[in-house]
N, CA, C and O of each residue as an XYZ file, in Angstrom:
288
protein
N       0.943     -1.401      0.233
C       0.316      0.114      0.592
C       0.974      1.337      0.321
O       1.838      1.681      1.127
N       0.677      2.247     -0.901
C       1.805      3.547     -1.172
C       0.237      4.782     -0.774
O      -0.971      4.555     -0.706
N       0.893      5.798     -0.630
C      -0.109      7.115     -1.273
C       1.332      7.892     -1.998
O       2.528      7.703     -2.222
N       0.279      8.836     -2.152
C       0.477      9.477     -3.507
C       0.392     10.710     -3.949
O       0.683     11.169     -2.845
N       0.225     11.809     -4.699
C      -0.246     13.198     -5.083
C      -0.466     13.364     -6.148
O       0.557     13.631     -6.778
N      -1.570     13.339     -6.876
C      -1.854     13.468     -8.133
C      -2.270     15.022     -8.179
O      -2.771     15.705     -7.286
N      -2.007     15.277     -9.137
C      -3.232     17.057     -9.615
C      -4.291     16.857     -9.457
O      -4.753     15.716     -9.437
N      -5.038     18.017     -9.285
C      -6.695     17.342     -9.038
C      -6.851     16.929    -10.320
O      -7.319     15.799    -10.457
N      -6.544     17.636    -11.438
C      -7.145     17.227    -12.695
C      -7.288     15.978    -12.681
O      -8.387     15.609    -13.094
N      -6.434     15.004    -12.290
C      -6.479     13.395    -13.017
C      -7.024     13.076    -11.475
O      -7.536     11.958    -11.428
N      -7.037     13.652    -10.435
C      -7.658     13.059     -9.290
C      -8.957     13.163     -9.360
O      -9.674     12.256     -8.936
N      -9.563     14.519    -10.018
C     -10.628     14.584    -10.438
C     -11.388     13.826    -11.672
O     -12.606     13.896    -11.833
N     -10.644     13.208    -12.386
C     -10.386     12.007    -13.852
C     -10.778     10.759    -13.118
O     -11.765     10.072    -13.383
N      -9.792     10.512    -12.048
C     -10.063      9.261    -11.716
C     -11.522      9.018    -10.746
O     -12.001      7.915    -10.481
N     -12.032     10.262    -10.338
C     -12.810      9.655     -9.195
C     -14.548     10.240    -10.532
O     -15.723     10.069    -10.207
N     -14.098     10.844    -11.823
C     -15.307     10.684    -12.388
C     -15.319      9.815    -13.336
O     -16.050      9.996    -14.310
N     -14.311      8.430    -13.207
C     -14.847      7.383    -14.196
C     -14.824      6.437    -12.889
O     -14.845      5.342    -13.452
N     -14.801      6.208    -11.797
C     -14.888      5.708    -10.746
C     -17.042      5.954    -10.846
O     -17.849      5.048    -11.056
N     -17.253      6.944    -10.689
C     -18.919      7.200    -10.708
C     -19.508      6.789    -12.035
O     -20.683      6.474    -12.219
N     -18.533      6.832    -12.949
C     -19.544      6.635    -14.128
C     -19.346      4.907    -14.692
O     -19.881      4.594    -15.756
N     -18.489      3.783    -13.836
C     -18.708      2.841    -13.160
C     -17.896      2.467    -14.366
O     -18.117      1.370    -14.879
N     -16.523      3.653    -15.129
C     -15.693      2.849    -15.495
C     -14.538      2.047    -15.154
O     -13.715      1.411    -15.813
N     -14.714      2.256    -14.000
C     -13.087      1.738    -13.342
C     -13.897      1.451    -11.875
O     -14.912      1.811    -11.279
N     -13.152      0.876    -11.774
C     -14.356     -0.243    -10.276
C     -14.019      0.898     -8.590
O     -14.845      1.382     -7.816
N     -12.413      0.973     -8.575
C     -11.528      2.198     -8.184
C     -10.966      2.800     -8.633
O     -10.694      3.006     -9.815
N     -10.491      3.472     -7.122
C      -9.387      4.965     -8.188
C      -8.617      4.184     -7.981
O      -7.858      4.228     -8.948
N      -8.189      3.220     -7.106
C      -6.395      1.890     -6.841
C      -6.654      1.697     -8.310
O      -5.840      2.105     -9.138
N      -7.879      1.024     -8.689
C      -7.868      0.110     -9.182
C      -7.091      0.683    -11.005
O      -6.347      0.119    -11.807
N      -7.692      1.871    -10.977
C      -7.383      2.749    -11.905
C      -6.060      2.689    -12.555
O      -5.515      2.304    -13.590
N      -5.676      3.600    -10.761
C      -4.259      3.602    -11.410
C      -2.950      2.519    -11.552
O      -1.802      2.765    -11.919
N      -3.497      1.353    -11.163
C      -2.608      0.209    -10.934
C      -2.853     -0.210    -12.716
O      -1.937     -0.689    -13.384
N      -4.680      0.165    -13.463
C      -4.238     -0.264    -14.774
C      -2.899      0.674    -15.152
O      -1.787      0.249    -15.465
N      -3.287      1.947    -15.041
C      -2.600      2.739    -15.738
C      -1.472      2.756    -15.187
O      -1.176      3.890    -14.808
N      -0.596      1.870    -14.945
C       0.725      1.647    -14.279
C       0.749      0.273    -15.428
O       1.140      0.448    -16.582
N       0.360     -0.851    -15.014
C       0.231     -2.004    -15.802
C       0.565     -1.522    -17.397
O       1.425     -1.776    -18.241
N      -0.234     -0.960    -17.324
C      -0.250     -0.340    -19.280
C       1.182      0.000    -19.765
O       1.612     -0.152    -20.909
N       1.963      0.577    -18.492
C       3.041      2.207    -18.720
C       3.849      0.662    -18.597
O       4.414      0.266    -19.616
N       3.898     -0.185    -17.375
C       5.021     -1.257    -17.566
C       5.334     -2.277    -18.464
O       6.334     -2.995    -18.479
N       3.657     -2.251    -19.765
C       3.640     -3.251    -20.589
C       4.404     -2.374    -22.107
O       5.118     -2.835    -22.998
N       3.946     -1.166    -21.912
C       4.792     -0.253    -22.819
C       6.419     -0.205    -22.869
O       7.065      0.161    -23.851
N       7.012     -0.685    -21.506
C       7.644      0.118    -21.077
C       9.074     -1.243    -21.703
O      10.290     -1.212    -21.891
N       8.267     -1.988    -21.789
C       8.514     -3.682    -22.201
C       8.787     -3.876    -22.967
O       9.854     -4.464    -23.145
N       7.849     -3.438    -24.101
C       8.221     -3.472    -25.250
C       8.836     -2.778    -26.297
O       9.087     -3.207    -27.423
N       9.127     -1.326    -25.690
C      10.657     -1.076    -26.167
C      11.522     -1.095    -25.766
O      12.322     -0.231    -26.128
N      11.976     -2.199    -24.645
C      12.947     -2.363    -24.375
C      13.030     -3.378    -25.216
O      14.028     -3.350    -25.937
N      12.152     -4.453    -25.390
C      12.558     -5.469    -26.765
C      12.514     -5.004    -27.649
O      13.591     -5.135    -28.231
N      11.670     -4.334    -28.313
C      12.268     -3.292    -29.403
C      14.063     -3.029    -29.288
O      14.691     -3.421    -30.272
N      14.523     -2.669    -28.642
C      15.874     -2.346    -28.082
C      16.423     -3.110    -28.191
O      16.920     -2.868    -29.291
N      16.827     -4.041    -27.877
C      17.457     -5.467    -27.451
C      17.441     -5.563    -29.195
O      18.375     -5.129    -29.869
N      16.169     -6.230    -29.807
C      15.920     -5.979    -31.133
C      16.710     -5.053    -31.952
O      15.815     -5.114    -32.795
N      17.264     -4.528    -32.302
C      17.529     -3.250    -32.902
C      18.969     -3.393    -32.610
O      19.685     -3.577    -33.595
N      19.569     -3.343    -31.382
C      20.887     -4.243    -31.243
C      20.934     -4.871    -32.239
O      21.363     -4.593    -33.359
N      20.435     -5.842    -31.785
C      20.782     -7.547    -33.172
C      20.882     -7.203    -33.981
O      21.905     -7.624    -34.520
N      20.160     -6.328    -34.739
C      19.468     -6.634    -36.792
C      20.477     -5.081    -36.969
O      20.823     -4.741    -38.101
N      20.848     -4.294    -35.821
C      21.840     -3.327    -37.041
C      21.602     -1.648    -36.510
O      21.850     -0.674    -37.221
N      21.265     -1.609    -35.622
C      21.003      0.016    -35.026
C      19.405      0.586    -34.697
O      18.409     -0.111    -34.505
N      19.495      1.969    -34.699
C      18.088      2.196    -33.721
C      17.713      2.681    -35.195
O      18.426      2.812    -36.190
N      16.223      2.922    -34.976
C      15.451      3.246    -36.035
C      15.243      4.629    -36.380
O      15.366      5.526    -35.546
N      14.806      4.909    -38.064
C      15.642      6.245    -38.458
C      14.270      7.099    -38.194
O      13.215      6.503    -37.975
N      14.325      8.179    -38.217
C      13.676      9.706    -37.771
C      11.713      8.704    -38.509
O      10.729      8.273    -37.910
N      12.055      8.774    -39.806
C      10.625      7.731    -40.407
C       9.819      6.255    -39.974
O       8.633      5.936    -39.901
N      11.177      5.511    -39.718
C      10.541      4.775    -38.785
C       9.990      4.561    -37.534
O       9.054      3.828    -37.215
N      10.464      5.061    -37.077
C       9.926      5.409    -35.336
C       8.670      6.096    -35.592
O       7.809      5.639    -34.840
N       8.125      7.203    -36.511
C       7.127      8.245    -37.044
C       6.531      7.379    -36.961
O       5.902      7.238    -35.912
N       6.431      6.443    -37.925
C       5.627      5.143    -38.627
C       5.169      4.524    -36.694
O       4.099      4.228    -36.163
N       6.634      4.569    -36.177
C       5.463      3.198    -35.430
C       4.854      3.694    -33.969
O       4.117      3.122    -33.166
N       5.604      5.263    -33.969
C       5.036      6.447    -32.908
C       3.300      6.168    -33.441
O       2.441      5.945    -32.588
N       2.944      6.218    -34.962
C       1.465      6.506    -35.740
C       1.227      4.979    -34.662
O       0.620      4.906    -33.593
N       1.785      4.145    -35.245
C       0.767      3.285    -35.146
C       0.630      2.374    -33.991
O       0.095      1.271    -34.113
N       1.142      2.850    -32.780
C       1.967      1.893    -31.150
C       0.752      2.883    -31.039
O      -0.148      2.293    -30.441
N       0.251      4.580    -31.494
C      -0.719      5.395    -30.665
C       0.308      5.994    -29.861
O      -0.153      6.050    -28.721
N       1.451      6.463    -29.882
C       2.634      7.186    -28.760
C       2.873      8.222    -29.685
O       3.684      9.110    -29.423
């Protein structure tokens, strides 16, 4: 169990999500968001490893395409 401080705008968003039934609780919403962040980081790490094995970093055009496809 931890305590965190959030900007008022995020607190309002989280409480509205719970009120509207989009999240079971504020804690569940935060856990989902952190889980998504962790999955994204793992994918980025895997991509970095693959790039090291296949010849180097993405070009600007390749990165733009990947960001578009991944919603980044």
